[in-house]
HTML snippet that shows the backbone in 3Dmol.js (N, CA, C, O; Angstrom):
<script src="https://3Dmol.org/build/3Dmol-min.js"></script>
<div id="view" style="width:600px;height:400px;position:relative"></div>
<script>
const pdb = `
ATOM      1  N   MET A   1      56.244  43.807 268.056  1.00  0.00           N
ATOM      2  CA  MET A   1      56.900  44.720 267.141  1.00  0.00           C
ATOM      3  C   MET A   1      56.470  44.424 265.706  1.00  0.00           C
ATOM      4  O   MET A   1      55.999  43.333 265.386  1.00  0.00           O
ATOM      5  N   THR A   2      56.642  45.400 264.884  1.00  0.00           N
ATOM      6  CA  THR A   2      56.284  45.261 263.482  1.00  0.00           C
ATOM      7  C   THR A   2      57.545  45.065 262.656  1.00  0.00           C
ATOM      8  O   THR A   2      58.529  45.788 262.811  1.00  0.00           O
ATOM      9  N   SER A   3      57.495  44.081 261.782  1.00  0.00           N
ATOM     10  CA  SER A   3      58.622  43.836 260.894  1.00  0.00           C
ATOM     11  C   SER A   3      58.533  44.775 259.699  1.00  0.00           C
ATOM     12  O   SER A   3      57.479  44.877 259.071  1.00  0.00           O
ATOM     13  N   THR A   4      59.617  45.457 259.381  1.00  0.00           N
ATOM     14  CA  THR A   4      59.635  46.362 258.236  1.00  0.00           C
ATOM     15  C   THR A   4      60.304  45.727 257.021  1.00  0.00           C
ATOM     16  O   THR A   4      60.416  46.358 255.970  1.00  0.00           O
ATOM     17  N   GLU A   5      60.748  44.474 257.165  1.00  0.00           N
ATOM     18  CA  GLU A   5      61.422  43.813 256.049  1.00  0.00           C
ATOM     19  C   GLU A   5      60.449  43.315 254.993  1.00  0.00           C
ATOM     20  O   GLU A   5      60.737  43.420 253.801  1.00  0.00           O
ATOM     21  N   ASP A   6      59.305  42.777 255.398  1.00  0.00           N
ATOM     22  CA  ASP A   6      58.312  42.260 254.467  1.00  0.00           C
ATOM     23  C   ASP A   6      57.146  43.234 254.381  1.00  0.00           C
ATOM     24  O   ASP A   6      56.710  43.760 255.405  1.00  0.00           O
ATOM     25  N   PRO A   7      56.632  43.483 253.178  1.00  0.00           N
ATOM     26  CA  PRO A   7      55.476  44.382 253.071  1.00  0.00           C
ATOM     27  C   PRO A   7      54.249  43.740 253.723  1.00  0.00           C
ATOM     28  O   PRO A   7      54.088  42.520 253.705  1.00  0.00           O
ATOM     29  N   ALA A   8      53.404  44.569 254.288  1.00  0.00           N
ATOM     30  CA  ALA A   8      52.203  44.065 254.961  1.00  0.00           C
ATOM     31  C   ALA A   8      51.264  43.385 253.977  1.00  0.00           C
ATOM     32  O   ALA A   8      50.651  42.368 254.304  1.00  0.00           O
ATOM     33  N   LEU A   9      51.148  43.935 252.785  1.00  0.00           N
ATOM     34  CA  LEU A   9      50.291  43.355 251.758  1.00  0.00           C
ATOM     35  C   LEU A   9      51.148  42.966 250.561  1.00  0.00           C
ATOM     36  O   LEU A   9      51.720  43.828 249.894  1.00  0.00           O
ATOM     37  N   ALA A  10      51.233  41.695 250.296  1.00  0.00           N
ATOM     38  CA  ALA A  10      52.024  41.236 249.152  1.00  0.00           C
ATOM     39  C   ALA A  10      51.270  41.550 247.866  1.00  0.00           C
ATOM     40  O   ALA A  10      50.045  41.435 247.812  1.00  0.00           O
ATOM     41  N   ARG A  11      51.993  41.939 246.849  1.00  0.00           N
ATOM     42  CA  ARG A  11      51.384  42.235 245.555  1.00  0.00           C
ATOM     43  C   ARG A  11      50.908  40.927 244.939  1.00  0.00           C
ATOM     44  O   ARG A  11      51.672  39.965 244.854  1.00  0.00           O
ATOM     45  N   THR A  12      49.657  40.886 244.512  1.00  0.00           N
ATOM     46  CA  THR A  12      49.103  39.659 243.941  1.00  0.00           C
ATOM     47  C   THR A  12      49.052  39.700 242.419  1.00  0.00           C
ATOM     48  O   THR A  12      49.033  38.651 241.775  1.00  0.00           O
ATOM     49  N   ILE A  13      49.029  40.890 241.839  1.00  0.00           N
ATOM     50  CA  ILE A  13      48.991  41.027 240.384  1.00  0.00           C
ATOM     51  C   ILE A  13      50.234  41.795 239.949  1.00  0.00           C
ATOM     52  O   ILE A  13      50.455  42.913 240.413  1.00  0.00           O
ATOM     53  N   PRO A  14      51.044  41.222 239.073  1.00  0.00           N
ATOM     54  CA  PRO A  14      52.216  41.956 238.592  1.00  0.00           C
ATOM     55  C   PRO A  14      51.784  43.233 237.857  1.00  0.00           C
ATOM     56  O   PRO A  14      50.734  43.238 237.215  1.00  0.00           O
ATOM     57  N   PRO A  15      52.572  44.315 237.939  1.00  0.00           N
ATOM     58  CA  PRO A  15      52.196  45.572 237.286  1.00  0.00           C
ATOM     59  C   PRO A  15      51.932  45.417 235.797  1.00  0.00           C
ATOM     60  O   PRO A  15      51.126  46.164 235.244  1.00  0.00           O
ATOM     61  N   SER A  16      52.578  44.480 235.136  1.00  0.00           N
ATOM     62  CA  SER A  16      52.380  44.312 233.697  1.00  0.00           C
ATOM     63  C   SER A  16      51.011  43.727 233.376  1.00  0.00           C
ATOM     64  O   SER A  16      50.604  43.731 232.214  1.00  0.00           O
ATOM     65  N   GLU A  17      50.295  43.226 234.371  1.00  0.00           N
ATOM     66  CA  GLU A  17      48.995  42.617 234.122  1.00  0.00           C
ATOM     67  C   GLU A  17      47.821  43.514 234.525  1.00  0.00           C
ATOM     68  O   GLU A  17      46.670  43.087 234.431  1.00  0.00           O
ATOM     69  N   PHE A  18      48.083  44.735 234.967  1.00  0.00           N
ATOM     70  CA  PHE A  18      46.995  45.659 235.250  1.00  0.00           C
ATOM     71  C   PHE A  18      46.339  46.024 233.934  1.00  0.00           C
ATOM     72  O   PHE A  18      47.026  46.337 232.962  1.00  0.00           O
ATOM     73  N   ASP A  19      45.027  45.988 233.893  1.00  0.00           N
ATOM     74  CA  ASP A  19      44.283  46.343 232.684  1.00  0.00           C
ATOM     75  C   ASP A  19      43.431  47.552 233.012  1.00  0.00           C
ATOM     76  O   ASP A  19      42.326  47.422 233.540  1.00  0.00           O
ATOM     77  N   ILE A  20      43.947  48.723 232.699  1.00  0.00           N
ATOM     78  CA  ILE A  20      43.287  49.971 233.058  1.00  0.00           C
ATOM     79  C   ILE A  20      42.430  50.425 231.894  1.00  0.00           C
ATOM     80  O   ILE A  20      42.898  50.519 230.760  1.00  0.00           O
ATOM     81  N   GLY A  21      41.175  50.705 232.184  1.00  0.00           N
ATOM     82  CA  GLY A  21      40.256  51.160 231.150  1.00  0.00           C
ATOM     83  C   GLY A  21      40.472  52.621 230.802  1.00  0.00           C
ATOM     84  O   GLY A  21      40.658  53.465 231.680  1.00  0.00           O
ATOM     85  N   MET A  22      40.446  52.904 229.520  1.00  0.00           N
ATOM     86  CA  MET A  22      40.559  54.284 229.034  1.00  0.00           C
ATOM     87  C   MET A  22      39.185  54.723 228.534  1.00  0.00           C
ATOM     88  O   MET A  22      38.514  53.951 227.849  1.00  0.00           O
ATOM     89  N   PRO A  23      38.745  55.944 228.857  1.00  0.00           N
ATOM     90  CA  PRO A  23      37.437  56.394 228.381  1.00  0.00           C
ATOM     91  C   PRO A  23      37.438  56.565 226.866  1.00  0.00           C
ATOM     92  O   PRO A  23      38.347  57.176 226.305  1.00  0.00           O
ATOM     93  N   VAL A  24      36.406  56.017 226.200  1.00  0.00           N
ATOM     94  CA  VAL A  24      36.313  56.113 224.746  1.00  0.00           C
ATOM     95  C   VAL A  24      35.012  56.758 224.286  1.00  0.00           C
ATOM     96  O   VAL A  24      34.943  57.271 223.169  1.00  0.00           O
ATOM     97  N   GLU A  25      33.980  56.743 225.126  1.00  0.00           N
ATOM     98  CA  GLU A  25      32.702  57.383 224.806  1.00  0.00           C
ATOM     99  C   GLU A  25      32.109  57.978 226.069  1.00  0.00           C
ATOM    100  O   GLU A  25      32.269  57.445 227.167  1.00  0.00           O
ATOM    101  N   TRP A  26      31.421  59.093 225.886  1.00  0.00           N
ATOM    102  CA  TRP A  26      30.742  59.751 226.992  1.00  0.00           C
ATOM    103  C   TRP A  26      29.271  59.874 226.639  1.00  0.00           C
ATOM    104  O   TRP A  26      28.926  60.191 225.501  1.00  0.00           O
ATOM    105  N   MET A  27      28.407  59.626 227.604  1.00  0.00           N
ATOM    106  CA  MET A  27      26.991  59.836 227.431  1.00  0.00           C
ATOM    107  C   MET A  27      26.631  61.100 228.182  1.00  0.00           C
ATOM    108  O   MET A  27      26.800  61.185 229.398  1.00  0.00           O
ATOM    109  N   VAL A  28      26.132  62.084 227.445  1.00  0.00           N
ATOM    110  CA  VAL A  28      25.820  63.379 228.043  1.00  0.00           C
ATOM    111  C   VAL A  28      24.331  63.646 227.937  1.00  0.00           C
ATOM    112  O   VAL A  28      23.639  63.082 227.089  1.00  0.00           O
ATOM    113  N   ASP A  29      23.853  64.512 228.811  1.00  0.00           N
ATOM    114  CA  ASP A  29      22.454  64.922 228.806  1.00  0.00           C
ATOM    115  C   ASP A  29      22.229  65.761 227.553  1.00  0.00           C
ATOM    116  O   ASP A  29      22.930  66.755 227.361  1.00  0.00           O
ATOM    117  N   PRO A  30      21.266  65.395 226.682  1.00  0.00           N
ATOM    118  CA  PRO A  30      21.047  66.163 225.448  1.00  0.00           C
ATOM    119  C   PRO A  30      20.591  67.602 225.703  1.00  0.00           C
ATOM    120  O   PRO A  30      20.839  68.486 224.884  1.00  0.00           O
ATOM    121  N   ASP A  31      19.927  67.834 226.835  1.00  0.00           N
ATOM    122  CA  ASP A  31      19.458  69.186 227.151  1.00  0.00           C
ATOM    123  C   ASP A  31      20.526  70.034 227.838  1.00  0.00           C
ATOM    124  O   ASP A  31      20.517  71.261 227.737  1.00  0.00           O
ATOM    125  N   ARG A  32      21.446  69.368 228.539  1.00  0.00           N
ATOM    126  CA  ARG A  32      22.550  70.055 229.226  1.00  0.00           C
ATOM    127  C   ARG A  32      23.842  69.302 228.918  1.00  0.00           C
ATOM    128  O   ARG A  32      24.250  68.451 229.708  1.00  0.00           O
ATOM    129  N   PRO A  33      24.497  69.590 227.791  1.00  0.00           N
ATOM    130  CA  PRO A  33      25.673  68.827 227.365  1.00  0.00           C
ATOM    131  C   PRO A  33      26.850  68.860 228.330  1.00  0.00           C
ATOM    132  O   PRO A  33      27.769  68.052 228.200  1.00  0.00           O
ATOM    133  N   GLU A  34      26.844  69.763 229.283  1.00  0.00           N
ATOM    134  CA  GLU A  34      27.939  69.808 230.265  1.00  0.00           C
ATOM    135  C   GLU A  34      27.766  68.740 231.348  1.00  0.00           C
ATOM    136  O   GLU A  34      28.672  68.520 232.152  1.00  0.00           O
ATOM    137  N   THR A  35      26.606  68.075 231.370  1.00  0.00           N
ATOM    138  CA  THR A  35      26.322  67.039 232.371  1.00  0.00           C
ATOM    139  C   THR A  35      26.621  65.660 231.797  1.00  0.00           C
ATOM    140  O   THR A  35      25.962  65.215 230.858  1.00  0.00           O
ATOM    141  N   ILE A  36      27.613  64.991 232.363  1.00  0.00           N
ATOM    142  CA  ILE A  36      27.989  63.651 231.915  1.00  0.00           C
ATOM    143  C   ILE A  36      27.150  62.632 232.687  1.00  0.00           C
ATOM    144  O   ILE A  36      27.140  62.616 233.917  1.00  0.00           O
ATOM    145  N   LEU A  37      26.450  61.786 231.938  1.00  0.00           N
ATOM    146  CA  LEU A  37      25.591  60.773 232.548  1.00  0.00           C
ATOM    147  C   LEU A  37      26.282  59.425 232.673  1.00  0.00           C
ATOM    148  O   LEU A  37      25.937  58.623 233.541  1.00  0.00           O
ATOM    149  N   GLY A  38      27.260  59.175 231.806  1.00  0.00           N
ATOM    150  CA  GLY A  38      27.958  57.899 231.839  1.00  0.00           C
ATOM    151  C   GLY A  38      29.197  57.928 230.969  1.00  0.00           C
ATOM    152  O   GLY A  38      29.360  58.811 230.127  1.00  0.00           O
ATOM    153  N   VAL A  39      30.073  56.950 231.183  1.00  0.00           N
ATOM    154  CA  VAL A  39      31.322  56.848 230.426  1.00  0.00           C
ATOM    155  C   VAL A  39      31.531  55.385 230.051  1.00  0.00           C
ATOM    156  O   VAL A  39      31.312  54.489 230.867  1.00  0.00           O
ATOM    157  N   THR A  40      31.961  55.147 228.797  1.00  0.00           N
ATOM    158  CA  THR A  40      32.325  53.803 228.370  1.00  0.00           C
ATOM    159  C   THR A  40      33.845  53.722 228.379  1.00  0.00           C
ATOM    160  O   THR A  40      34.531  54.546 227.775  1.00  0.00           O
ATOM    161  N   TYR A  41      34.352  52.715 229.073  1.00  0.00           N
ATOM    162  CA  TYR A  41      35.789  52.477 229.175  1.00  0.00           C
ATOM    163  C   TYR A  41      36.154  51.269 228.331  1.00  0.00           C
ATOM    164  O   TYR A  41      35.418  50.282 228.295  1.00  0.00           O
ATOM    165  N   GLU A  42      37.295  51.349 227.649  1.00  0.00           N
ATOM    166  CA  GLU A  42      37.812  50.207 226.901  1.00  0.00           C
ATOM    167  C   GLU A  42      39.114  49.764 227.559  1.00  0.00           C
ATOM    168  O   GLU A  42      39.992  50.579 227.840  1.00  0.00           O
ATOM    169  N   PHE A  43      39.221  48.456 227.800  1.00  0.00           N
ATOM    170  CA  PHE A  43      40.389  47.906 228.474  1.00  0.00           C
ATOM    171  C   PHE A  43      41.403  47.445 227.437  1.00  0.00           C
ATOM    172  O   PHE A  43      41.066  46.718 226.503  1.00  0.00           O
ATOM    173  N   SER A  44      42.655  47.881 227.614  1.00  0.00           N
ATOM    174  CA  SER A  44      43.685  47.694 226.600  1.00  0.00           C
ATOM    175  C   SER A  44      44.058  46.241 226.357  1.00  0.00           C
ATOM    176  O   SER A  44      44.285  45.851 225.211  1.00  0.00           O
ATOM    177  N   GLN A  45      44.125  45.438 227.397  1.00  0.00           N
ATOM    178  CA  GLN A  45      44.585  44.066 227.214  1.00  0.00           C
ATOM    179  C   GLN A  45      43.491  43.141 226.701  1.00  0.00           C
ATOM    180  O   GLN A  45      43.768  42.248 225.900  1.00  0.00           O
ATOM    181  N   THR A  46      42.267  43.336 227.143  1.00  0.00           N
ATOM    182  CA  THR A  46      41.183  42.436 226.738  1.00  0.00           C
ATOM    183  C   THR A  46      40.339  42.993 225.606  1.00  0.00           C
ATOM    184  O   THR A  46      39.668  42.228 224.913  1.00  0.00           O
ATOM    185  N   GLY A  47      40.353  44.309 225.400  1.00  0.00           N
ATOM    186  CA  GLY A  47      39.512  44.926 224.383  1.00  0.00           C
ATOM    187  C   GLY A  47      38.063  45.057 224.832  1.00  0.00           C
ATOM    188  O   GLY A  47      37.223  45.561 224.087  1.00  0.00           O
ATOM    189  N   GLU A  48      37.770  44.608 226.038  1.00  0.00           N
ATOM    190  CA  GLU A  48      36.419  44.666 226.578  1.00  0.00           C
ATOM    191  C   GLU A  48      36.021  46.118 226.835  1.00  0.00           C
ATOM    192  O   GLU A  48      36.854  46.948 227.200  1.00  0.00           O
ATOM    193  N   ARG A  49      34.741  46.410 226.641  1.00  0.00           N
ATOM    194  CA  ARG A  49      34.204  47.737 226.953  1.00  0.00           C
ATOM    195  C   ARG A  49      33.196  47.614 228.086  1.00  0.00           C
ATOM    196  O   ARG A  49      32.410  46.668 228.134  1.00  0.00           O
ATOM    197  N   LYS A  50      33.229  48.582 228.998  1.00  0.00           N
ATOM    198  CA  LYS A  50      32.293  48.598 230.110  1.00  0.00           C
ATOM    199  C   LYS A  50      31.786  50.023 230.282  1.00  0.00           C
ATOM    200  O   LYS A  50      32.562  50.979 230.287  1.00  0.00           O
ATOM    201  N   THR A  51      30.469  50.147 230.423  1.00  0.00           N
ATOM    202  CA  THR A  51      29.863  51.456 230.624  1.00  0.00           C
ATOM    203  C   THR A  51      29.512  51.634 232.089  1.00  0.00           C
ATOM    204  O   THR A  51      28.911  50.760 232.716  1.00  0.00           O
ATOM    205  N   VAL A  52      29.897  52.778 232.616  1.00  0.00           N
ATOM    206  CA  VAL A  52      29.585  53.140 234.000  1.00  0.00           C
ATOM    207  C   VAL A  52      28.645  54.341 233.933  1.00  0.00           C
ATOM    208  O   VAL A  52      28.961  55.366 233.328  1.00  0.00           O
ATOM    209  N   TRP A  53      27.479  54.190 234.569  1.00  0.00           N
ATOM    210  CA  TRP A  53      26.494  55.269 234.592  1.00  0.00           C
ATOM    211  C   TRP A  53      26.637  56.068 235.867  1.00  0.00           C
ATOM    212  O   TRP A  53      26.782  55.500 236.950  1.00  0.00           O
ATOM    213  N   TYR A  54      26.599  57.384 235.743  1.00  0.00           N
ATOM    214  CA  TYR A  54      26.712  58.285 236.881  1.00  0.00           C
ATOM    215  C   TYR A  54      25.367  58.933 237.198  1.00  0.00           C
ATOM    216  O   TYR A  54      25.304  60.065 237.677  1.00  0.00           O
ATOM    217  N   THR A  55      24.300  58.196 236.923  1.00  0.00           N
ATOM    218  CA  THR A  55      22.953  58.668 237.236  1.00  0.00           C
ATOM    219  C   THR A  55      22.644  58.324 238.694  1.00  0.00           C
ATOM    220  O   THR A  55      23.334  57.493 239.284  1.00  0.00           O
ATOM    221  N   PRO A  56      21.623  58.946 239.285  1.00  0.00           N
ATOM    222  CA  PRO A  56      21.318  58.667 240.690  1.00  0.00           C
ATOM    223  C   PRO A  56      21.062  57.184 240.993  1.00  0.00           C
ATOM    224  O   PRO A  56      21.424  56.711 242.071  1.00  0.00           O
ATOM    225  N   ASN A  57      20.447  56.446 240.064  1.00  0.00           N
ATOM    226  CA  ASN A  57      20.164  55.033 240.316  1.00  0.00           C
ATOM    227  C   ASN A  57      21.208  54.104 239.685  1.00  0.00           C
ATOM    228  O   ASN A  57      21.046  52.885 239.722  1.00  0.00           O
ATOM    229  N   LYS A  58      22.274  54.665 239.109  1.00  0.00           N
ATOM    230  CA  LYS A  58      23.380  53.915 238.487  1.00  0.00           C
ATOM    231  C   LYS A  58      22.918  53.045 237.314  1.00  0.00           C
ATOM    232  O   LYS A  58      23.546  52.037 236.992  1.00  0.00           O
ATOM    233  N   ARG A  59      21.814  53.447 236.684  1.00  0.00           N
ATOM    234  CA  ARG A  59      21.280  52.710 235.541  1.00  0.00           C
ATOM    235  C   ARG A  59      21.310  53.583 234.304  1.00  0.00           C
ATOM    236  O   ARG A  59      21.511  54.796 234.373  1.00  0.00           O
ATOM    237  N   ARG A  60      21.101  52.926 233.161  1.00  0.00           N
ATOM    238  CA  ARG A  60      21.104  53.622 231.876  1.00  0.00           C
ATOM    239  C   ARG A  60      20.128  54.801 231.895  1.00  0.00           C
ATOM    240  O   ARG A  60      18.997  54.682 232.365  1.00  0.00           O
ATOM    241  N   ALA A  61      20.582  55.920 231.382  1.00  0.00           N
ATOM    242  CA  ALA A  61      19.735  57.103 231.298  1.00  0.00           C
ATOM    243  C   ALA A  61      18.681  56.911 230.213  1.00  0.00           C
ATOM    244  O   ALA A  61      18.934  56.239 229.214  1.00  0.00           O
ATOM    245  N   LYS A  62      17.506  57.496 230.404  1.00  0.00           N
ATOM    246  CA  LYS A  62      16.432  57.370 229.415  1.00  0.00           C
ATOM    247  C   LYS A  62      16.790  58.103 228.131  1.00  0.00           C
ATOM    248  O   LYS A  62      16.492  57.629 227.035  1.00  0.00           O
ATOM    249  N   LYS A  63      17.428  59.258 228.267  1.00  0.00           N
ATOM    250  CA  LYS A  63      17.876  60.031 227.105  1.00  0.00           C
ATOM    251  C   LYS A  63      19.339  60.383 227.308  1.00  0.00           C
ATOM    252  O   LYS A  63      19.718  60.956 228.330  1.00  0.00           O
ATOM    253  N   ALA A  64      20.151  60.035 226.330  1.00  0.00           N
ATOM    254  CA  ALA A  64      21.570  60.392 226.415  1.00  0.00           C
ATOM    255  C   ALA A  64      22.120  60.537 225.005  1.00  0.00           C
ATOM    256  O   ALA A  64      21.742  59.803 224.092  1.00  0.00           O
ATOM    257  N   LEU A  65      23.001  61.477 224.852  1.00  0.00           N
ATOM    258  CA  LEU A  65      23.702  61.691 223.592  1.00  0.00           C
ATOM    259  C   LEU A  65      25.094  61.104 223.746  1.00  0.00           C
ATOM    260  O   LEU A  65      25.820  61.457 224.675  1.00  0.00           O
ATOM    261  N   VAL A  66      25.473  60.199 222.829  1.00  0.00           N
ATOM    262  CA  VAL A  66      26.781  59.542 222.906  1.00  0.00           C
ATOM    263  C   VAL A  66      27.776  60.339 222.076  1.00  0.00           C
ATOM    264  O   VAL A  66      27.542  60.609 220.898  1.00  0.00           O
ATOM    265  N   VAL A  67      28.892  60.715 222.703  1.00  0.00           N
ATOM    266  CA  VAL A  67      29.946  61.452 222.003  1.00  0.00           C
ATOM    267  C   VAL A  67      31.276  60.722 222.199  1.00  0.00           C
ATOM    268  O   VAL A  67      31.502  60.087 223.229  1.00  0.00           O
ATOM    269  N   SER A  68      32.140  60.821 221.207  1.00  0.00           N
ATOM    270  CA  SER A  68      33.447  60.169 221.315  1.00  0.00           C
ATOM    271  C   SER A  68      34.557  61.158 221.649  1.00  0.00           C
ATOM    272  O   SER A  68      35.707  60.768 221.854  1.00  0.00           O
ATOM    273  N   LYS A  69      34.201  62.447 221.704  1.00  0.00           N
ATOM    274  CA  LYS A  69      35.177  63.470 222.072  1.00  0.00           C
ATOM    275  C   LYS A  69      34.464  64.559 222.841  1.00  0.00           C
ATOM    276  O   LYS A  69      33.427  65.061 222.408  1.00  0.00           O
ATOM    277  N   LEU A  70      35.020  64.924 223.984  1.00  0.00           N
ATOM    278  CA  LEU A  70      34.418  65.995 224.788  1.00  0.00           C
ATOM    279  C   LEU A  70      34.999  67.326 224.398  1.00  0.00           C
ATOM    280  O   LEU A  70      36.209  67.450 224.205  1.00  0.00           O
ATOM    281  N   ASN A  71      34.149  68.326 224.278  1.00  0.00           N
ATOM    282  CA  ASN A  71      34.603  69.696 224.061  1.00  0.00           C
ATOM    283  C   ASN A  71      34.817  70.328 225.414  1.00  0.00           C
ATOM    284  O   ASN A  71      33.874  70.491 226.188  1.00  0.00           O
ATOM    285  N   GLN A  72      36.047  70.682 225.700  1.00  0.00           N
ATOM    286  CA  GLN A  72      36.347  71.300 226.984  1.00  0.00           C
ATOM    287  C   GLN A  72      36.475  72.797 226.768  1.00  0.00           C
ATOM    288  O   GLN A  72      37.350  73.256 226.034  1.00  0.00           O
ATOM    289  N   GLY A  73      35.610  73.542 227.401  1.00  0.00           N
ATOM    290  CA  GLY A  73      35.660  74.954 227.149  1.00  0.00           C
ATOM    291  C   GLY A  73      35.238  75.700 228.284  1.00  0.00           C
ATOM    292  O   GLY A  73      35.219  76.930 228.242  1.00  0.00           O
TER     293      GLY A  73
END
`;
const viewer = $3Dmol.createViewer("view");
viewer.addModel(pdb, "pdb");
viewer.setStyle({}, {cartoon: {color: "spectrum"}});
viewer.zoomTo();
viewer.render();
</script>
């Protein structure tokens, strides 16, 4: 039988210690600005920035325009 009193997976990190990155910069294709090539995330607790590339090889794009605000239209 399965016990329902204890959770199957105990929480290892308290919710107050989650460090969720917020997007602060977007790298877009200069020829097609609607195509996002990468995003830089800044983490609130550490201040660290990490860039994630959404290119086919997951590497830095050869040409990218960095913007700090996206125009949604």
